[in-house]
C-alpha positions as CSV (number, residue, x, y, z in Angstrom):
1,M,14.2,33.8,-3.9
2,S,17.1,34.6,-1.6
3,E,20.7,33.8,-2.4
4,I,22.3,30.5,-1.4
5,E,25.0,31.1,1.2
6,P,27.4,29.0,3.2
7,A,26.1,27.9,6.5
8,T,28.1,28.5,9.7
9,K,28.1,26.8,13.1
10,L,25.7,29.5,14.3
11,D,23.1,28.0,11.9
12,A,23.5,24.5,13.4
13,Q,20.4,24.6,15.6
14,E,18.2,25.9,12.9
15,I,19.6,23.4,10.4
16,S,18.8,20.6,12.9
17,E,15.3,21.9,13.4
18,L,14.7,22.0,9.6
19,Y,15.9,18.4,9.3
20,N,13.5,17.5,12.1
21,T,10.6,19.3,10.4
22,V,11.2,17.6,7.0
23,W,12.0,14.1,8.1
24,T,9.6,13.5,11.0
25,P,6.6,12.8,8.7
26,Y,8.7,9.9,7.3
27,R,9.3,8.2,10.7
28,E,6.6,5.5,10.0
29,N,8.0,4.7,6.6
30,F,11.7,4.2,7.5
31,P,13.7,2.4,10.2
32,A,14.3,4.4,13.4
33,D,18.1,4.2,12.9
34,L,17.8,5.8,9.5
35,M,15.6,8.6,10.8
36,D,17.9,9.2,13.7
37,N,20.8,9.6,11.2
38,R,18.7,12.0,9.1
39,I,17.8,14.2,12.1
40,P,21.1,15.2,13.6
41,D,21.1,17.5,16.7
42,A,22.8,20.9,16.6
43,G,26.0,19.5,18.0
44,Q,26.2,16.8,15.3
45,V,25.5,19.4,12.6
46,A,28.3,21.6,13.9
47,T,30.7,18.7,14.1
48,N,29.7,17.6,10.5
49,M,30.6,21.1,9.3
50,E,34.2,20.4,10.1
51,N,34.4,18.0,7.1
52,N,31.5,19.0,4.9
53,D,30.2,22.2,3.3
54,Y,26.7,23.2,4.1
55,F,24.7,25.7,2.1
56,V,21.4,27.3,3.0
57,I,18.7,29.4,1.4
58,R,16.7,31.7,3.6
59,E,13.3,33.4,3.3
60,E,12.6,36.3,5.7
61,N,15.7,35.4,7.7
62,K,14.6,31.8,8.2
63,I,16.4,28.8,6.7
64,I,14.1,27.1,4.2
65,G,16.5,24.8,2.3
66,I,19.8,23.0,3.1
67,V,22.3,21.1,1.0
68,R,25.5,19.5,2.1
69,C,28.5,18.5,0.0
70,Q,32.0,17.1,0.1
71,F,34.7,16.9,-2.5
72,P,36.4,13.5,-2.3
73,H,38.9,12.4,-5.0
74,G,38.1,15.0,-7.6
75,T,34.3,14.5,-7.4
76,C,31.5,16.2,-5.6
77,H,29.2,14.3,-3.3
78,L,25.8,16.0,-2.8
79,D,23.7,14.9,0.2
80,R,21.4,15.9,3.0
81,M,19.4,18.2,0.9
82,V,16.0,19.2,2.3
83,V,13.4,22.0,1.7
84,H,10.9,23.1,4.2
85,P,7.5,21.6,3.3
86,D,5.9,25.0,3.0
87,Y,8.4,25.9,0.3
88,Q,8.5,22.7,-1.8
89,K,7.6,22.8,-5.5
90,K,8.9,26.4,-5.8
91,G,12.3,25.6,-7.4
92,I,14.3,25.6,-4.2
93,G,15.6,22.0,-4.5
94,K,16.5,22.7,-8.1
95,A,18.3,25.9,-7.2
96,L,20.3,24.1,-4.4
97,T,21.2,21.3,-6.8
98,Q,22.3,23.7,-9.5
99,F,24.3,25.6,-7.0
100,I,26.2,22.5,-6.1
101,I,26.7,21.6,-9.8
102,D,28.1,25.0,-10.4
103,L,30.3,24.9,-7.3
104,A,31.6,21.5,-8.4
105,K,32.6,22.8,-11.8
106,E,34.3,25.8,-10.1
107,R,36.3,23.5,-7.9
108,G,37.3,21.3,-10.8
109,A,35.3,18.2,-9.9
110,N,34.7,15.8,-12.7
111,K,31.3,14.7,-11.6
112,V,28.6,15.2,-9.0
113,W,27.2,12.1,-7.4
114,L,24.6,11.2,-4.8
115,D,22.6,8.4,-3.4
116,T,19.0,8.2,-2.4
117,T,16.2,5.7,-1.8
118,P,13.8,5.1,-4.6
119,A,11.0,5.8,-2.1
120,L,11.9,9.5,-2.2
121,E,10.2,9.8,-5.6
122,K,10.2,13.6,-5.7
123,A,14.0,13.7,-5.1
124,V,14.6,11.1,-7.8
125,K,12.4,13.0,-10.3
126,L,14.3,16.2,-9.6
127,Y,17.8,14.6,-10.1
128,L,16.7,12.9,-13.3
129,S,15.3,16.2,-14.6
130,M,18.6,17.8,-14.1
131,G,20.6,15.3,-16.1
132,F,21.7,12.8,-13.4
133,K,21.9,9.2,-14.5
134,E,21.4,6.1,-12.4
135,V,24.7,4.3,-12.1
136,G,24.2,1.8,-9.3
137,F,21.9,0.0,-7.0
138,F,22.4,-1.6,-3.6
139,K,19.5,-3.8,-2.3
140,E,18.7,-3.3,1.4
141,H,21.9,-1.3,1.9
142,Y,21.5,1.5,4.5
143,W,19.4,0.3,7.4
144,G,17.8,-2.3,5.1
145,Q,16.8,0.3,2.5
146,D,17.3,0.0,-1.2
147,I,19.7,2.7,-2.4
148,K,20.3,4.0,-5.9
149,F,23.3,6.0,-7.0
150,Y,23.2,8.8,-9.5
151,E,25.9,10.9,-11.1
152,L,26.2,13.9,-13.4
153,I,29.4,14.0,-15.4
154,L,30.7,17.6,-15.7
């Protein structure tokens, strides 16, 4: 497996394309506004890079996994993680999550937290397997979707 590396604005188009590849099959299951939010165009990705850290993993020079994080108030917020469908179940999501946990420790964060919909069962299973605990629940929060919050105390 390739190393995880910081993304740059030169990666914005490819990141946008991977979000599109991963999220498009979910269009029928989630509201259009939520899907539009999850599939930013290259300009939106580049703009988001100004206030967020993006990390990618490549295979044969192609981005196959992405994770984004921020460091608000001594914590680390992990979000926008996706893995190309052809590379799922190969440990890439786990590697990206562990990378963010290690980065959070390195930067002195006291916890890593995230939110996700319970409908994304594979993601929830991954986070629980890595020691995250459910700490909150909002019913019909984002675009009418139930959202659960998870944290890992460092």
